[in-house]
C-alpha positions as CSV (number, residue, x, y, z in Angstrom):
1,M,33.9,2.7,1.1
2,A,30.4,1.0,1.6
3,V,27.4,1.9,-0.4
4,E,24.5,2.7,1.7
5,K,21.6,0.5,0.3
6,T,18.4,2.2,-0.5
7,P,15.6,1.0,1.5
8,P,12.7,-0.5,-0.8
9,R,10.0,1.7,-1.2
10,I,6.8,0.3,0.4
11,V,3.3,1.8,-0.3
12,V,0.4,1.1,2.1
13,V,-2.6,1.2,-0.4
14,V,-5.8,2.5,1.8
15,P,-9.4,2.8,0.5
16,T,-11.6,5.3,2.1
17,Y,-15.2,5.9,2.2
18,D,-16.5,8.3,4.9
19,E,-13.5,7.3,7.2
20,R,-12.6,11.1,8.1
21,T,-12.3,10.2,11.9
22,N,-10.1,7.0,11.4
23,L,-7.8,8.1,8.6
24,P,-5.6,10.6,10.7
25,V,-5.4,7.9,13.4
26,L,-4.1,5.4,11.0
27,V,-1.5,7.7,9.2
28,G,-0.1,8.8,12.8
29,R,0.3,5.4,13.7
30,L,2.0,4.4,10.4
31,S,4.0,7.5,10.8
32,E,5.4,6.1,14.1
33,L,6.6,2.9,12.8
34,D,9.8,4.5,11.5
35,L,10.0,2.3,8.6
36,P,12.4,3.5,6.0
37,G,10.7,3.8,2.5
38,L,7.1,3.8,3.9
39,H,4.5,5.8,2.1
40,V,0.8,5.9,2.6
41,L,-1.6,6.0,-0.6
42,V,-5.1,7.1,0.2
43,V,-7.6,5.9,-2.5
44,D,-10.9,8.0,-1.7
45,D,-14.2,7.2,-3.5
46,N,-15.4,11.1,-3.4
47,S,-16.7,10.6,0.4
48,P,-19.3,12.7,1.2
49,D,-18.2,13.1,4.8
50,G,-14.9,14.9,3.4
51,T,-12.4,12.3,3.8
52,G,-10.9,13.2,0.7
53,Q,-10.1,16.7,2.2
54,V,-8.5,15.3,5.2
55,A,-6.5,13.1,3.1
56,D,-5.2,16.2,1.0
57,A,-4.7,18.0,4.5
58,L,-2.7,14.8,5.7
59,A,-0.7,15.0,2.4
60,A,0.4,18.8,2.8
61,D,1.3,18.2,6.3
62,T,3.3,15.2,6.4
63,G,6.1,15.9,4.0
64,G,5.7,13.3,1.2
65,L,4.4,10.4,3.6
66,V,1.0,10.7,2.3
67,G,-0.4,10.6,-1.5
68,V,-4.1,10.9,-2.4
69,L,-5.8,9.4,-5.3
70,H,-9.4,10.9,-5.8
71,R,-11.8,8.8,-7.4
72,E,-15.2,10.2,-8.7
73,E,-17.5,7.8,-7.2
74,K,-18.0,4.9,-4.9
75,D,-17.6,1.7,-6.9
76,G,-16.3,-0.9,-4.8
77,L,-13.2,-2.0,-2.5
78,G,-11.9,-4.0,-5.4
79,R,-11.8,-1.2,-7.9
80,A,-10.2,0.9,-5.3
81,Y,-7.5,-1.5,-4.5
82,V,-6.8,-1.9,-8.2
83,A,-6.5,1.9,-8.9
84,G,-4.4,2.3,-5.9
85,M,-1.9,-0.6,-6.5
86,T,-1.7,0.5,-10.2
87,R,-0.6,4.0,-9.0
88,A,1.7,2.4,-6.4
89,L,3.5,0.3,-9.2
90,A,3.6,3.0,-11.6
91,E,5.5,5.3,-9.1
92,G,8.2,2.4,-8.4
93,A,6.8,0.6,-5.5
94,D,8.7,-2.5,-4.2
95,V,6.2,-3.7,-1.7
96,V,2.4,-2.8,-2.0
97,I,0.4,-3.4,1.5
98,Q,-3.3,-3.6,1.5
99,M,-4.9,-2.0,4.6
100,D,-8.3,-1.0,5.8
101,A,-9.0,2.6,7.1
102,D,-11.2,1.6,10.0
103,L,-8.1,0.5,12.3
104,S,-9.3,-3.1,12.2
105,H,-5.6,-4.0,10.9
106,P,-2.8,-3.8,13.5
107,V,-0.4,-1.3,12.4
108,E,2.4,-2.8,14.6
109,R,2.5,-5.8,12.5
110,V,3.3,-4.2,9.1
111,P,7.3,-4.2,10.0
112,V,6.8,-8.2,10.6
113,M,5.1,-8.7,7.4
114,V,7.5,-6.7,5.4
115,E,10.4,-8.5,6.9
116,T,8.7,-12.0,6.4
117,L,8.1,-11.0,2.7
118,L,11.9,-9.6,2.0
119,A,13.5,-12.3,3.9
120,G,11.9,-15.3,2.2
121,D,10.5,-16.6,-1.1
122,A,7.0,-15.5,-0.3
123,A,4.9,-13.5,-3.2
124,V,2.5,-12.1,-0.5
125,V,2.3,-12.2,3.3
126,V,-1.3,-12.4,4.7
127,G,-2.0,-10.9,8.2
128,S,-3.9,-13.9,9.3
129,R,-6.4,-14.2,11.8
130,Y,-6.8,-18.2,11.6
131,V,-3.0,-19.1,12.2
132,A,-1.3,-20.0,15.5
133,G,-1.4,-16.7,17.4
134,G,-4.0,-14.9,15.4
135,S,-7.4,-14.0,16.9
136,L,-10.8,-12.2,16.3
137,A,-12.0,-9.1,18.2
138,T,-13.6,-10.3,21.2
139,E,-16.5,-7.8,20.6
140,W,-17.5,-10.0,17.6
141,P,-20.8,-11.9,18.5
142,W,-20.5,-15.7,18.1
143,H,-22.5,-15.9,14.9
144,R,-20.2,-13.2,13.3
145,K,-17.1,-15.1,14.3
146,A,-18.9,-18.4,12.9
147,L,-19.9,-16.8,9.6
148,S,-16.0,-15.6,9.2
149,A,-14.8,-19.0,10.1
150,W,-17.3,-20.6,7.4
151,A,-16.5,-18.1,4.7
152,N,-12.8,-19.4,4.8
153,F,-13.7,-22.9,4.9
154,Y,-15.8,-22.5,1.9
155,V,-13.6,-20.5,0.1
156,N,-10.9,-23.3,0.5
157,A,-13.1,-26.1,-0.2
158,V,-14.0,-24.5,-3.5
159,L,-10.9,-23.4,-4.7
160,R,-8.2,-25.5,-2.8
161,L,-6.0,-22.3,-2.0
162,R,-4.5,-23.8,1.4
163,V,-4.6,-20.4,2.8
164,K,-5.9,-20.4,6.5
165,D,-7.4,-16.7,6.2
166,A,-8.2,-16.8,2.5
167,T,-10.6,-13.8,2.8
168,A,-8.3,-11.5,4.7
169,G,-7.7,-7.9,3.6
170,F,-4.3,-7.3,5.2
171,K,-1.5,-8.4,3.0
172,A,2.2,-7.3,1.8
173,W,2.9,-7.9,-1.9
174,R,5.9,-8.0,-3.6
175,A,5.4,-5.6,-6.9
176,S,6.8,-8.3,-9.1
177,A,3.9,-10.6,-8.0
178,L,1.2,-7.8,-8.6
179,K,2.5,-7.6,-12.0
180,E,2.8,-11.4,-12.5
181,I,-1.3,-11.9,-11.7
182,D,-1.9,-8.9,-13.7
183,V,-3.7,-7.0,-11.0
184,T,-5.0,-4.5,-13.3
185,S,-7.2,-7.2,-14.9
186,V,-8.9,-8.2,-11.6
187,R,-12.6,-7.4,-11.9
188,S,-13.9,-8.9,-8.6
189,N,-15.4,-6.3,-6.1
190,G,-16.1,-6.1,-2.3
191,Y,-14.3,-9.1,-0.3
192,A,-14.4,-11.2,-3.5
193,F,-11.6,-9.2,-4.5
194,Q,-9.4,-10.7,-1.8
195,V,-10.3,-14.2,-2.9
196,E,-9.5,-13.6,-6.5
197,M,-6.2,-12.0,-5.6
198,N,-5.3,-15.3,-3.7
199,H,-6.6,-17.4,-6.4
200,R,-4.4,-15.8,-9.1
201,A,-1.3,-16.2,-6.9
202,V,-1.9,-19.7,-6.2
203,R,-2.8,-20.6,-10.0
204,R,0.7,-19.0,-10.8
205,G,2.7,-21.2,-8.3
206,L,3.3,-18.2,-6.1
207,R,3.9,-18.8,-2.5
208,I,1.6,-17.2,0.2
209,A,3.0,-17.0,3.7
210,E,0.6,-16.1,6.8
211,V,1.7,-14.2,10.0
212,P,-0.7,-13.9,12.8
213,I,-2.7,-10.6,13.8
214,R,-5.4,-9.7,16.2
215,F,-8.4,-8.4,14.0
216,E,-10.0,-5.7,15.8
217,E,-13.6,-4.2,15.5
218,R,-13.8,-1.0,13.6
219,V,-13.2,2.2,15.9
220,A,-15.5,4.6,14.2
221,G,-18.1,4.7,11.3
222,E,-20.2,2.0,9.8
223,S,-19.1,-1.0,8.2
224,K,-19.6,-1.2,4.2
225,L,-20.4,-4.9,4.2
226,G,-24.0,-5.5,2.7
227,L,-26.2,-7.9,1.3
228,K,-24.8,-7.3,-2.2
229,V,-21.3,-7.9,-1.2
230,E,-22.2,-10.9,0.7
231,I,-23.9,-12.4,-2.3
232,E,-20.9,-11.7,-4.5
233,S,-18.6,-13.1,-2.1
234,A,-20.4,-16.4,-2.0
235,L,-20.6,-16.8,-5.9
236,A,-16.9,-15.7,-6.4
237,P,-15.2,-19.0,-5.7
238,W,-17.4,-20.8,-8.2
239,K,-17.0,-18.2,-10.8
240,L,-13.3,-18.3,-10.5
241,L,-13.5,-22.1,-10.7
242,L,-15.6,-22.4,-13.7
243,G,-13.7,-19.8,-15.3
244,R,-10.5,-21.7,-15.1
245,E,-12.0,-24.8,-16.3
246,K,-13.4,-23.1,-19.5
247,R,-10.0,-22.0,-20.0
């Protein structure tokens, strides 16, 4: 008699700060995927708008689909992801997905990313705006699109990552890859976190695959991108490059 194979445990890590409107929509869309082994881990940074309480209610109402990690303060996207990924690995995740709570990442591409990851030898699959078939929100003004394109060119020019969407935040990782790059020791914050994660993977010879997505404008709430984050992101490639040369 054939033994039924246990599906991989897939954990979508979703950092939140003031996303009480978007979070239930995102969880609803993820639950509709009917993807075996799927779980959502909300990492809330003590949101003043009550997002943490909304997450707790979702956890209670979804029969184990949603888990919540409460943190005491808002100290950056990178720190939230490291905390969430560490928890996911400790709880036996086979695949860990990074996803924003603002509905800019298309939920329907999650199964494609997971299938691409598990069917080949990639360590991570990036939901990419800049491969054939990918696109940016039409609502974005031309200067914002230009800045995004320039950021990717800049990062690749400095670090030679050969990743078309090097600053993307929508990714599916093998748990083994996160352990190999030692995600718990990543110190970059903000969008620089995405660059350091790619950099560590490339340095260890891990393959990064990209699948096209359409990146949408956030549905509700305000962007967390500020001047401090932009400066850190601009300096990050050089810090990583010089750090490597010192070692």
